VMD Tcl script that builds the backbone (N, CA, C; Angstrom):
set m [mol new atoms 216]
animate dup $m
set s [atomselect $m all]
$s set {name element resname resid chain x y z} {
  {N N MET 1 A -55.444 -44.490 -53.064}
  {CA C MET 1 A -54.127 -43.928 -52.835}
  {C C MET 1 A -54.266 -42.756 -52.082}
  {N N MET 2 A -55.057 -41.837 -52.279}
  {CA C MET 2 A -55.202 -40.645 -51.595}
  {C C MET 2 A -55.425 -40.865 -50.022}
  {N N ASP 3 A -56.153 -41.984 -49.607}
  {CA C ASP 3 A -56.297 -42.174 -48.297}
  {C C ASP 3 A -55.000 -42.727 -47.609}
  {N N LYS 4 A -54.273 -43.517 -48.381}
  {CA C LYS 4 A -52.934 -44.012 -47.903}
  {C C LYS 4 A -52.016 -42.718 -47.640}
  {N N ILE 5 A -51.922 -41.886 -48.592}
  {CA C ILE 5 A -51.122 -40.699 -48.562}
  {C C ILE 5 A -51.653 -39.886 -47.368}
  {N N GLN 6 A -52.950 -39.677 -47.188}
  {CA C GLN 6 A -53.446 -38.778 -46.196}
  {C C GLN 6 A -53.063 -39.439 -44.775}
  {N N GLU 7 A -53.086 -40.828 -44.613}
  {CA C GLU 7 A -52.805 -41.437 -43.285}
  {C C GLU 7 A -51.340 -41.162 -43.113}
  {N N VAL 8 A -50.469 -41.186 -44.023}
  {CA C VAL 8 A -48.895 -40.824 -43.705}
  {C C VAL 8 A -48.877 -39.337 -43.289}
  {N N LEU 9 A -49.555 -38.504 -43.888}
  {CA C LEU 9 A -49.526 -37.071 -43.621}
  {C C LEU 9 A -50.052 -36.816 -42.226}
  {N N ASP 10 A -51.103 -37.566 -41.859}
  {CA C ASP 10 A -51.670 -37.581 -40.571}
  {C C ASP 10 A -50.518 -37.979 -39.424}
  {N N LYS 11 A -49.581 -38.751 -39.723}
  {CA C LYS 11 A -48.432 -39.171 -38.879}
  {C C LYS 11 A -47.409 -37.952 -38.688}
  {N N VAL 12 A -47.228 -37.267 -39.794}
  {CA C VAL 12 A -46.187 -36.273 -39.498}
  {C C VAL 12 A -46.836 -34.696 -39.209}
  {N N ARG 13 A -48.255 -34.722 -39.333}
  {CA C ARG 13 A -48.705 -33.512 -39.012}
  {C C ARG 13 A -48.600 -32.955 -37.380}
  {N N PRO 14 A -48.565 -33.781 -36.530}
  {CA C PRO 14 A -48.348 -33.232 -35.063}
  {C C PRO 14 A -46.993 -32.545 -35.068}
  {N N THR 15 A -46.050 -33.019 -35.702}
  {CA C THR 15 A -44.598 -32.313 -35.680}
  {C C THR 15 A -44.699 -30.939 -36.390}
  {N N LEU 16 A -45.436 -30.863 -37.593}
  {CA C LEU 16 A -45.582 -29.594 -38.235}
  {C C LEU 16 A -46.527 -28.714 -37.426}
  {N N GLN 17 A -47.393 -29.140 -36.718}
  {CA C GLN 17 A -48.309 -28.372 -35.884}
  {C C GLN 17 A -47.681 -27.839 -34.614}
  {N N ALA 18 A -46.772 -28.632 -34.139}
  {CA C ALA 18 A -46.026 -28.305 -33.015}
  {C C ALA 18 A -45.094 -26.820 -33.318}
  {N N ASP 19 A -44.778 -26.658 -34.624}
  {CA C ASP 19 A -43.979 -25.570 -34.967}
  {C C ASP 19 A -44.996 -24.499 -35.623}
  {N N GLY 20 A -46.255 -24.665 -35.513}
  {CA C GLY 20 A -47.279 -23.556 -35.925}
  {C C GLY 20 A -47.531 -23.786 -37.414}
  {N N GLY 21 A -47.434 -24.921 -38.178}
  {CA C GLY 21 A -47.569 -25.167 -39.419}
  {C C GLY 21 A -48.569 -26.456 -39.619}
  {N N ASP 22 A -48.820 -26.801 -40.957}
  {CA C ASP 22 A -49.660 -27.773 -41.331}
  {C C ASP 22 A -49.348 -28.165 -42.765}
  {N N VAL 23 A -49.957 -29.281 -43.096}
  {CA C VAL 23 A -49.887 -29.689 -44.601}
  {C C VAL 23 A -51.308 -30.115 -44.986}
  {N N GLU 24 A -51.560 -29.750 -46.253}
  {CA C GLU 24 A -52.686 -30.201 -46.936}
  {C C GLU 24 A -52.447 -30.920 -48.053}
  {N N LEU 25 A -53.081 -32.011 -48.353}
  {CA C LEU 25 A -52.950 -32.942 -49.444}
  {C C LEU 25 A -53.738 -32.374 -50.718}
  {N N ILE 26 A -53.262 -32.023 -51.818}
  {CA C ILE 26 A -53.961 -31.467 -52.851}
  {C C ILE 26 A -54.270 -32.629 -53.922}
  {N N ASP 27 A -53.252 -33.435 -54.351}
  {CA C ASP 27 A -53.301 -34.331 -55.505}
  {C C ASP 27 A -52.279 -35.311 -55.456}
  {N N PHE 28 A -52.673 -36.380 -56.134}
  {CA C PHE 28 A -51.567 -37.565 -56.314}
  {C C PHE 28 A -51.854 -37.986 -58.008}
  {N N ASN 29 A -50.702 -37.806 -58.812}
  {CA C ASN 29 A -50.774 -37.985 -60.117}
  {C C ASN 29 A -49.436 -38.533 -60.561}
  {N N ASP 30 A -49.314 -39.717 -61.167}
  {CA C ASP 30 A -48.094 -40.344 -61.824}
  {C C ASP 30 A -46.868 -40.255 -60.831}
  {N N GLY 31 A -47.245 -40.708 -59.496}
  {CA C GLY 31 A -46.093 -40.740 -58.579}
  {C C GLY 31 A -45.921 -39.503 -57.913}
  {N N ILE 32 A -46.459 -38.447 -58.277}
  {CA C ILE 32 A -46.121 -37.163 -57.673}
  {C C ILE 32 A -47.307 -36.689 -56.703}
  {N N VAL 33 A -46.971 -36.419 -55.527}
  {CA C VAL 33 A -47.782 -35.897 -54.533}
  {C C VAL 33 A -47.756 -34.516 -54.485}
  {N N THR 34 A -48.830 -33.619 -54.565}
  {CA C THR 34 A -48.908 -32.300 -54.447}
  {C C THR 34 A -49.450 -31.788 -53.020}
  {N N VAL 35 A -48.883 -31.004 -52.405}
  {CA C VAL 35 A -49.353 -30.580 -51.017}
  {C C VAL 35 A -49.226 -29.165 -50.984}
  {N N ARG 36 A -49.791 -28.584 -49.906}
  {CA C ARG 36 A -49.873 -27.198 -49.565}
  {C C ARG 36 A -49.312 -27.155 -48.222}
  {N N LEU 37 A -48.217 -26.347 -47.941}
  {CA C LEU 37 A -47.673 -26.200 -46.474}
  {C C LEU 37 A -48.522 -24.977 -46.113}
  {N N GLN 38 A -48.881 -25.018 -44.840}
  {CA C GLN 38 A -49.810 -23.951 -44.442}
  {C C GLN 38 A -49.082 -23.274 -43.156}
  {N N GLY 39 A -49.615 -22.283 -42.633}
  {CA C GLY 39 A -49.227 -21.581 -41.431}
  {C C GLY 39 A -47.852 -21.274 -41.529}
  {N N ALA 40 A -47.092 -21.534 -40.423}
  {CA C ALA 40 A -45.630 -21.214 -40.354}
  {C C ALA 40 A -44.888 -21.904 -41.259}
  {N N CYS 41 A -45.306 -23.144 -41.760}
  {CA C CYS 41 A -44.644 -23.918 -42.719}
  {C C CYS 41 A -44.467 -23.341 -44.154}
  {N N GLY 42 A -45.652 -22.499 -44.497}
  {CA C GLY 42 A -45.758 -21.797 -45.821}
  {C C GLY 42 A -44.803 -20.816 -45.974}
  {N N SER 43 A -44.223 -20.076 -44.880}
  {CA C SER 43 A -43.299 -19.068 -45.060}
  {C C SER 43 A -41.906 -19.284 -44.559}
  {N N CYS 44 A -41.810 -20.463 -43.936}
  {CA C CYS 44 A -40.549 -20.716 -43.239}
  {C C CYS 44 A -39.374 -20.968 -44.280}
  {N N PRO 45 A -38.114 -20.441 -43.927}
  {CA C PRO 45 A -37.045 -20.686 -44.880}
  {C C PRO 45 A -36.668 -22.099 -44.938}
  {N N MET 46 A -36.942 -22.973 -43.965}
  {CA C MET 46 A -36.800 -24.382 -43.937}
  {C C MET 46 A -37.836 -25.307 -44.537}
  {N N ALA 47 A -38.668 -24.650 -45.230}
  {CA C ALA 47 A -39.981 -25.405 -45.763}
  {C C ALA 47 A -39.511 -26.380 -46.673}
  {N N THR 48 A -38.427 -26.096 -47.638}
  {CA C THR 48 A -37.905 -27.009 -48.540}
  {C C THR 48 A -37.323 -28.303 -47.829}
  {N N MET 49 A -36.621 -28.070 -46.793}
  {CA C MET 49 A -36.099 -29.165 -46.008}
  {C C MET 49 A -37.209 -30.067 -45.431}
  {N N THR 50 A -38.167 -29.392 -44.929}
  {CA C THR 50 A -39.272 -29.985 -44.291}
  {C C THR 50 A -40.120 -30.885 -45.307}
  {N N LEU 51 A -40.305 -30.223 -46.544}
  {CA C LEU 51 A -40.928 -30.946 -47.637}
  {C C LEU 51 A -40.285 -32.198 -48.160}
  {N N LYS 52 A -38.846 -32.057 -48.471}
  {CA C LYS 52 A -38.104 -33.140 -49.005}
  {C C LYS 52 A -37.610 -34.110 -48.004}
  {N N HIS 53 A -37.078 -33.677 -46.713}
  {CA C HIS 53 A -36.442 -34.620 -45.983}
  {C C HIS 53 A -37.371 -34.957 -44.850}
  {N N GLY 54 A -38.597 -34.427 -44.887}
  {CA C GLY 54 A -39.569 -34.952 -43.814}
  {C C GLY 54 A -40.643 -35.513 -44.445}
  {N N ILE 55 A -41.545 -34.819 -45.041}
  {CA C ILE 55 A -42.736 -35.317 -45.690}
  {C C ILE 55 A -42.420 -36.250 -46.962}
  {N N GLU 56 A -41.564 -35.958 -47.784}
  {CA C GLU 56 A -41.338 -36.686 -48.934}
  {C C GLU 56 A -40.611 -38.037 -48.519}
  {N N ALA 57 A -39.635 -38.032 -47.715}
  {CA C ALA 57 A -38.958 -39.161 -47.115}
  {C C ALA 57 A -39.920 -40.201 -46.549}
  {N N ARG 58 A -40.862 -39.553 -45.794}
  {CA C ARG 58 A -41.696 -40.574 -44.990}
  {C C ARG 58 A -42.713 -41.179 -46.038}
  {N N LEU 59 A -43.305 -40.471 -46.900}
  {CA C LEU 59 A -44.163 -40.849 -47.982}
  {C C LEU 59 A -43.530 -42.109 -48.727}
  {N N LYS 60 A -42.405 -41.710 -49.145}
  {CA C LYS 60 A -41.600 -42.693 -50.032}
  {C C LYS 60 A -41.395 -44.005 -49.210}
  {N N GLU 61 A -41.028 -43.862 -47.996}
  {CA C GLU 61 A -40.743 -44.985 -47.108}
  {C C GLU 61 A -41.884 -45.866 -46.888}
  {N N GLU 62 A -43.117 -45.178 -46.760}
  {CA C GLU 62 A -44.434 -46.114 -46.519}
  {C C GLU 62 A -45.266 -46.403 -47.728}
  {N N ILE 63 A -44.921 -45.676 -48.908}
  {CA C ILE 63 A -45.833 -45.847 -50.188}
  {C C ILE 63 A -44.716 -45.895 -51.326}
  {N N PRO 64 A -44.352 -46.959 -51.690}
  {CA C PRO 64 A -43.316 -47.137 -52.826}
  {C C PRO 64 A -43.854 -46.241 -54.040}
  {N N GLU 65 A -44.967 -46.184 -54.381}
  {CA C GLU 65 A -45.596 -45.670 -55.550}
  {C C GLU 65 A -45.291 -44.087 -55.636}
  {N N VAL 66 A -44.907 -43.520 -54.429}
  {CA C VAL 66 A -44.574 -42.069 -54.445}
  {C C VAL 66 A -43.269 -41.917 -54.849}
  {N N LYS 67 A -43.034 -41.008 -55.919}
  {CA C LYS 67 A -41.734 -40.643 -56.512}
  {C C LYS 67 A -41.282 -39.260 -56.021}
  {N N GLU 68 A -42.204 -38.377 -55.910}
  {CA C GLU 68 A -41.811 -37.053 -55.455}
  {C C GLU 68 A -42.880 -36.265 -54.770}
  {N N VAL 69 A -42.671 -35.395 -53.841}
  {CA C VAL 69 A -43.722 -34.479 -53.311}
  {C C VAL 69 A -43.247 -33.125 -53.682}
  {N N VAL 70 A -44.273 -32.368 -54.210}
  {CA C VAL 70 A -44.065 -30.834 -54.506}
  {C C VAL 70 A -45.103 -30.082 -53.789}
  {N N SER 71 A -44.718 -28.859 -53.592}
  {CA C SER 71 A -45.573 -27.922 -52.779}
  {C C SER 71 A -46.229 -26.786 -53.778}
  {N N LEU 72 A -47.344 -26.480 -53.568}
  {CA C LEU 72 A -47.907 -25.225 -54.333}
  {C C LEU 72 A -47.531 -23.929 -53.706}
}
mol reanalyze $m
mol bondsrecalc $m
mol representation Tube
mol addrep $m
């Protein structure tokens, strides 16, 4: 499952990197994906939007087992 999640994150990574950020996969447990937003994404006021409407939406779309994405 971690490999599948990483593949999806690799698809959204270029968009994050274009804005000076990145995302690191930390864990997957009981449908919850834990990530760490890095660089500009870690301190951006729009980080919650990026996390929920970008990363979480894409993961849920491609991997039905994903219920939520949270950030450290």
